[in-house]
C-alpha positions in Angstrom: 43.3 -47.4 10.2 45.3 -50.1 11.5 49.2 -54.7 25.4 52.7 -54.6 30.1 50.9 -53.1 33.1 49.2 -49.9 34.1 52.0 -47.6 33.2 55.3 -46.3 34.5 53.9 -43.0 35.8 51.4 -44.6 38.1 53.9 -47.1 39.4 56.3 -44.2 40.0 53.8 -42.4 42.2 53.1 -45.5 44.2 56.8 -46.3 44.5 57.5 -42.8 45.8 54.7 -43.1 48.4 56.0 -46.5 49.5 59.5 -45.0 50.0 58.0 -42.2 52.1 56.2 -44.7 54.3 59.4 -46.7 54.8 61.3 -43.6 55.8 58.8 -42.7 58.5 58.9 -46.2 59.8 55.1 -46.8 60.0 54.1 -50.1 61.5 53.6 -53.1 59.2 49.8 -52.9 59.7 49.6 -49.5 58.0 47.1 -49.1 55.2 48.3 -49.3 51.6 49.1 -46.1 49.8 45.9 -44.5 48.3 45.3 -45.0 44.6 46.0 -41.6 43.0 43.2 -42.2 40.5 40.5 -42.9 43.2 38.7 -39.6 42.6 38.3 -40.4 39.0 37.3 -44.0 39.6 34.6 -43.0 42.1 33.3 -39.9 40.4 29.5 -39.4 40.1 28.3 -39.4 36.5 25.4 -37.0 35.7 23.3 -38.6 32.9 21.4 -36.1 30.7 19.8 -35.7 27.3 22.2 -36.4 24.4 20.6 -33.6 22.3 22.7 -30.5 22.0 20.5 -28.4 19.8 17.8 -28.4 17.1 20.2 -29.6 14.4 21.8 -32.3 16.5 20.9 -35.4 14.4 23.2 -37.7 16.4 21.7 -36.6 19.7 18.2 -37.1 18.4 19.0 -40.6 17.2 20.5 -41.4 20.6 17.4 -40.0 22.4 15.1 -42.0 20.2 17.0 -45.1 21.0 16.6 -44.4 24.7 20.2 -43.3 25.3 21.4 -40.9 27.9 24.8 -39.1 27.9 27.4 -38.1 30.4 30.9 -36.6 30.7 33.6 -38.5 32.4 36.5 -36.6 33.9 40.0 -38.0 33.3 43.5 -36.6 33.9 45.2 -35.0 31.0 48.5 -36.6 32.1 48.3 -39.9 34.0 51.7 -39.2 35.5 50.2 -36.1 37.2 46.7 -37.2 38.2 46.3 -34.1 40.4 46.9 -31.8 37.5 44.8 -30.7 34.6 41.7 -32.7 33.5 39.7 -33.2 30.4 36.3 -34.8 29.7 35.4 -37.9 27.7 31.8 -37.9 26.4 29.9 -41.2 26.6 26.4 -42.4 25.7 24.6 -45.4 27.2 21.5 -47.4 26.3 20.8 -49.5 29.4 20.1 -53.2 29.4 16.4 -54.1 29.6 16.9 -57.7 30.6 18.3 -56.9 34.0 18.0 -60.5 35.3 20.5 -61.7 32.6 22.5 -58.5 32.3 26.1 -59.1 31.2 27.4 -55.6 31.8 28.6 -52.7 29.6 29.8 -53.1 26.0 32.1 -50.2 25.2 32.4 -49.2 21.5 35.2 -47.7 19.3 34.5 -47.2 15.6 38.1 -46.6 14.6 40.0 -43.8 13.0 41.9 -42.9 15.1 39.9 -39.7 15.2 36.4 -41.1 14.8 33.7 -40.4 17.3 31.8 -43.4 18.6 29.3 -41.7 21.0 26.6 -42.0 18.3 27.2 -45.7 17.5 25.2 -47.3 20.2 21.8 -47.4 18.3 23.0 -49.2 15.2 25.3 -51.5 17.2 22.4 -52.4 19.4 20.3 -53.2 16.3 23.0 -55.5 15.0 23.1 -57.3 18.4 19.4 -58.2 18.0 18.0 -60.0 21.1 21.3 -60.1 22.9 21.3 -56.3 23.1 18.8 -56.4 25.9 21.4 -57.9 28.2 24.0 -55.1 27.7 24.5 -51.5 28.6 25.7 -50.4 25.1 28.1 -47.5 25.7 29.4 -45.2 22.9 32.6 -43.3 23.6 34.1 -40.3 22.0 37.8 -40.8 22.9 39.8 -38.0 24.3 40.2 -35.0 22.0 37.5 -36.4 19.6 33.9 -35.5 19.0 32.1 -34.2 22.1 35.1 -34.9 24.3 37.6 -32.1 25.1 38.7 -31.2 21.5 42.1 -31.1 19.8 42.2 -28.8 16.8 45.4 -27.8 15.0 43.4 -25.4 12.7 44.4 -27.3 9.6 43.2 -26.4 6.0 42.3 -30.1 5.6 40.7 -33.1 7.4 43.5 -35.5 6.3 47.2 -35.4 6.7 47.8 -37.9 3.9 48.7 -37.1 0.3 50.3 -38.6 -2.7 54.0 -37.8 -3.3 53.4 -36.4 -6.7 55.3 -37.1 -10.0 58.7 -35.8 -9.3 61.1 -34.6 -6.6 59.6 -31.1 -6.7 56.2 -32.5 -6.0 57.5 -34.6 -3.1 59.3 -31.6 -1.7 56.0 -29.6 -1.8 54.4 -32.4 0.2 57.2 -32.4 2.7 56.7 -28.7 3.2 52.9 -29.3 3.5 53.5 -32.0 6.1 55.9 -29.8 8.1 53.4 -27.0 8.1 50.7 -29.3 9.5 53.0 -30.4 12.3 54.0 -26.8 13.0 50.3 -25.8 13.2 49.7 -28.5 15.8 52.6 -27.3 18.0 51.2 -23.8 17.7 47.5 -24.5 18.4 47.5 -27.7 20.4 51.0 -28.1 21.8 49.9 -28.7 25.3 47.6 -31.6 24.3 49.9 -33.4 21.8 52.0 -35.4 24.3 48.8 -36.8 25.8 47.1 -37.8 22.6 48.0 -41.5 22.5 46.4 -44.9 22.4 47.8 -45.8 25.8 46.1 -42.7 27.4 42.8 -43.6 25.5 43.1 -47.1 27.1 43.6 -45.5 30.5 40.5 -43.4 29.9 38.5 -46.6 29.1 39.5 -48.0 32.4 38.4 -44.8 34.2 35.0 -45.2 32.4 34.8 -48.8 33.6 35.4 -47.8 37.2 33.1 -44.8 37.0 30.3 -47.0 35.7 30.9 -49.2 38.8 32.0 -52.2 36.9 34.7 -54.8 37.6 34.9 -55.7 33.9 33.8 -54.3 30.5 33.0 -56.0 27.2 34.4 -54.3 24.1 33.7 -54.0 20.4 36.3 -52.2 18.3 36.5 -51.7 14.6 39.7 -50.9 12.6 42.0 -48.7 14.7 39.5 -49.7 17.5 41.0 -53.2 17.2 44.4 -51.9 18.1 42.9 -49.9 21.0 41.3 -53.2 22.2 44.7 -54.9 22.0 46.3 -52.2 24.0 43.6 -52.0 26.7 43.5 -55.8 27.3 47.2 -55.8 27.6 47.5 -52.8 29.9 44.6 -53.9 32.1 44.5 -57.7 32.0 41.5 -59.3 33.6 39.3 -56.3 33.2 37.5 -57.4 30.0 34.8 -60.0 29.6 33.8 -60.4 25.9 36.1 -58.8 23.3 35.2 -58.4 19.6 37.8 -56.9 17.2 36.6 -56.3 13.6 39.0 -55.2 10.9 42.0 -56.4 12.9 45.3 -54.5 13.0 48.5 -56.5 13.6 50.1 -54.6 16.4 53.5 -55.4 15.0 52.6 -53.4 11.9 50.9 -50.4 13.6 53.1 -47.4 13.1 53.3 -43.9 11.9 53.6 -45.4 8.4 50.4 -47.4 8.8 49.3 -47.3 5.2 52.3 -49.4 4.0 51.2 -52.9 2.9 47.6 -52.1 2.0 48.4 -51.6 -1.7 47.6 -55.1 -2.9 44.2 -55.1 -1.1 43.3 -51.8 -2.6 44.4 -52.9 -6.1 42.1 -55.9 -5.6 39.2 -53.8 -4.4 39.7 -51.3 -7.3 39.6 -54.2 -9.7 36.4 -55.6 -8.2 34.7 -52.2 -8.4 36.0 -51.9 -12.0 34.2 -55.1 -13.0 31.0 -53.8 -11.3 31.3 -50.5 -13.2 32.0 -52.2 -16.5 28.7 -54.1 -16.2 27.0 -50.7 -15.9 28.8 -48.8 -18.6 25.4 -47.5 -19.8 25.0 -45.7 -16.5 28.5 -44.4 -15.8 30.4 -44.5 -19.2 33.7 -45.6 -17.6 34.4 -48.6 -19.9 32.8 -51.8 -21.0 35.4 -54.1 -19.5 37.3 -54.2 -16.2 40.5 -53.2 -18.1 38.8 -50.3 -19.8 37.5 -49.0 -16.5 41.0 -49.3 -14.8 42.5 -47.5 -17.8 40.0 -44.7 -17.3 41.1 -44.3 -13.6 44.7 -44.1 -14.8 43.9 -41.5 -17.4 42.2 -39.4 -14.7 45.2 -39.8 -12.4 47.7 -38.8 -15.1 45.5 -35.8 -16.1 45.2 -34.5 -12.5 49.0 -34.9 -12.2 49.5 -32.6 -15.2 46.9 -30.0 -14.5 44.5 -29.7 -11.5 41.0 -30.7 -12.3 38.2 -28.2 -11.7 35.4 -29.7 -9.7 33.0 -27.0 -8.6 34.9 -24.7 -6.3 37.7 -27.2 -5.8 40.9 -28.0 -7.7 42.0 -31.7 -7.6 45.7 -32.3 -8.3 47.8 -35.4 -8.5 48.6 -35.4 -4.8 44.9 -35.6 -3.8 43.3 -37.7 -6.6 44.7 -41.0 -5.1 43.2 -40.0 -1.7 39.8 -39.7 -3.4 40.2 -43.2 -4.8 41.2 -44.6 -1.4 38.1 -43.0 0.1 36.0 -44.8 -2.5 37.3 -48.3 -1.6 36.1 -49.6 1.8 32.6 -50.8 1.4 31.6 -53.7 -0.8 28.0 -52.9 -1.8 26.0 -51.4 -4.7 25.4 -48.1 -3.0 29.1 -47.4 -2.2 30.2 -48.7 -5.7 27.6 -46.4 -7.3 28.8 -43.3 -5.3 32.4 -44.0 -6.3 31.5 -44.6 -10.0 29.7 -41.2 -10.1 32.8 -39.6 -8.5 35.1 -41.1 -11.1 32.7 -40.0 -13.9 32.9 -36.5 -12.5 36.7 -36.5 -12.5 36.8 -38.0 -16.0 34.5 -35.2 -17.3 36.7 -32.6 -15.5 39.8 -34.1 -17.1 38.2 -33.4 -20.5 37.8 -29.7 -19.6 34.0 -29.9 -18.9 32.5 -27.8 -16.1 31.5 -30.2 -13.4 29.4 -29.9 -10.2 30.6 -32.9 -8.2 28.2 -35.5 -7.0 27.3 -35.5 -3.3 29.8 -38.2 -2.4 32.7 -36.6 -4.3 31.7 -33.2 -3.0 31.9 -34.5 0.6 35.4 -36.1 0.0 36.7 -32.9 -1.6 35.4 -30.8 1.3 37.0 -33.2 3.8 40.4 -33.2 2.1 40.6 -29.7 0.7 39.0 -27.5 3.4 39.4 -27.1 7.1 35.8 -28.3 7.9 37.1 -31.5 9.4 40.3 -30.1 10.9 39.6 -31.6 14.3 39.3 -35.1 12.9 42.5 -34.9 11.0 44.3 -33.2 13.9 43.3 -35.8 16.5 44.0 -38.7 14.1 47.5 -37.5 13.3 48.3 -36.6 16.9 47.4 -40.1 18.0 49.3 -41.9 15.2 52.4 -39.7 15.7 52.1 -39.9 19.5 52.1 -43.7 19.4 55.1 -44.4 17.3 58.2 -42.5 16.1 58.6 -42.1 12.3 61.8 -41.8 10.2 62.8 -38.2 10.3 64.8 -38.1 7.0 62.6 -37.2 4.0 64.9 -39.1 1.7 63.9 -42.4 3.4 60.3 -41.8 2.0 61.5 -40.5 -1.3 63.5 -43.7 -2.0 60.5 -45.9 -1.0 58.2 -43.9 -3.3 60.6 -44.2 -6.2 61.1 -48.0 -5.6 57.4 -48.7 -5.6 56.0 -46.2 -8.1 56.6 -48.2 -11.3 54.6 -51.2 -10.0 51.8 -49.1 -8.5 51.7 -45.4 -9.6 48.3 -44.8 -8.0 48.5 -46.1 -4.4 52.2 -46.6 -3.6 53.1 -42.8 -3.8 50.5 -42.4 -1.0 51.3 -45.4 1.2 55.1 -44.8 1.1 54.9 -41.0 1.4 55.9 -38.9 4.4 53.3 -37.3 6.7 53.4 -34.9 9.6 54.9 -37.7 11.9 58.2 -37.1 10.1 58.3 -33.7 11.8 56.7 -34.6 15.1 58.2 -34.6 18.6 59.3 -38.1 19.8 56.6 -40.1 21.6 56.6 -40.0 25.4 56.1 -43.7 25.8 57.1 -46.8 23.9 54.4 -48.8 22.1 52.5 -51.3 24.2 53.8 -54.8 24.3 50.7 -56.8 23.4 50.0 -59.8 25.5 49.6 -63.2 23.8 46.9 -64.7 26.1 43.9 -62.5 25.2 40.6 -64.3 24.5 38.8 -62.5 21.7 36.6 -63.0 18.7 38.3 -61.6 15.6 36.4 -60.6 12.5 37.9 -59.9 9.0 37.1 -59.9 5.3 39.6 -61.4 3.0 39.7 -58.3 0.8 39.6 -55.6 3.5 41.4 -52.6 1.8 42.1 -50.8 5.1 43.2 -53.4 7.6 44.4 -56.3 5.6 43.3 -59.9 6.3 46.9 -60.8 6.8 46.8 -58.7 10.0 43.9 -60.6 11.3 45.6 -63.9 10.6 48.7 -62.7 12.3 46.8 -61.7 15.5 45.0 -65.1 15.4 48.4 -66.8 15.3 49.8 -64.8 18.2 46.6 -65.3 20.3 45.9 -69.0 20.6 43.0 -68.1 22.9 41.2 -66.2 20.1 39.0 -67.3 17.2 38.7 -65.8 13.7 35.5 -65.2 11.7 36.5 -64.7 8.1 34.2 -63.2 5.4 35.4 -64.7 2.2 35.2 -62.9 -1.1 34.4 -59.4 0.0 36.5 -56.3 -0.3 34.9 -54.9 2.9 36.2 -52.9 5.8 34.1 -53.5 8.9 31.9 -56.6 8.8 29.7 -57.0 12.0 26.5 -55.0 11.7 27.8 -53.2 8.6 28.1 -55.6 5.7 25.0 -57.7 6.2 26.4 -61.2 6.7 24.0 -63.3 8.7 26.9 -65.8 9.2 29.4 -63.3 10.6 26.8 -61.4 12.6 25.4 -64.6 14.1 28.8 -65.7 15.2 29.4 -62.5 17.0 26.0 -62.5 18.6 26.4 -66.0 19.8 29.7 -65.1 21.5 28.1 -62.0 23.1 25.2 -64.1 24.3 27.2 -67.0 25.8 30.7 -65.6 26.4 32.0 -68.8 24.8 34.3 -68.5 21.7 33.5 -70.9 18.8 35.3 -74.2 19.0 37.1 -73.4 15.8 37.6 -70.6 13.3 34.5 -69.8 11.1 34.4 -69.0 7.4 31.5 -67.1 5.9 31.0 -66.7 2.2 30.0 -63.5 0.4 27.4 -63.7 -2.3 27.5 -62.1 -5.7 26.7 -58.4 -5.7 28.2 -57.6 -2.3 25.5 -59.1 0.0 26.3 -62.0 2.2 24.7 -64.8 4.1 
């Protein structure tokens, strides 16, 4: 979910070198100190097939789209560029209109923890004709996907849980969160200090240089918007066209990043409930919006009393709200139908019936209740905790949960709850001070349940040089190339084609049923 200079470490190296030169009294015409990152910037990239094996669906999709893949070497620790290294995996679909080529467009699909190496084909499709003028570059950030991994060997793919109904339940979640933090120290302790957004931004700049480019363009979704804010601030002047979709307000990006999204999720849940009520014959969740919402509350209360049996899984009150949050991010019939089937399964389980969960629900349960996606959750949490310090007193969270529970018993015990950051080591660097002069095109839906529209408006206000494209009336997270708005997609593509921001902010209206034009 949810930009100073190139970093104190590099400046320190250059300062130390300059002091040595002064001590040895070299003549004024002596050459400047060498850049300690030169060997990374000038590395030769070996482009190869993206297919890793017979079952590699992502690789096959990339190959079909004409992509090639490479590994970029970067330092683990930018304050010690001569030390250990890791690799960052990238894909590239080259521009075909070489005469009007703009340059590379680097992608980040969010998370943190989400791989983006496989995103180039669908992004290129969304770009339509303008895609021919770009090298579209997918990136798996450090410690993610095909890059050097970070895996704390967790029994879950998500560090987030609800606080439970009482202090005993909260204390169980505190112990759970501490156990996750301890596992990370045990199994990935050497990597944790270097899993940060600032280091990911530094990696992007190494990629830029290794590609032989003076500037990059950038498309970032959700957390990727924050990464874009950090990169443009750490490396001013090195971006051409910047699109941030699902915009995070950097002032609100923290280890407690869920706080503040409750109203948007309540709104999204209500919109889905109206949709489900109109299809009561198919799902049996209630004939009115109120009845459907009451069904969700009954399921929540039942899971809090006794874990629900769903196939091989047991769903308790700590996890049930996480399932609901997973069901609320896409505003379309297919996503609404998947979520409705999942709620129907949970409702049947709450009545004591034996239930084989639907494919969507089975996937969410596997993600949350098994270690299948441990690398995702490990990397996500390491980055969030490595970027910002969290309050270390569990009572801070308990008081916040208790204050908010009465108004919102479903979401507030999740958004205000503690997580492994409570038990994490302090970050090595302070958060980036985001610049206020960045030209960028911002994209946001008014009902975004992940990165609220208020965040996009805040960034628009702090960046007078930006413009905001707003999709009105959609409870949608990620708009460009995802939702299907010709208005929003057209605004982004016009900017990518010309490099000129719109003269004013643009409003696009969602149509009934979740489609847009």
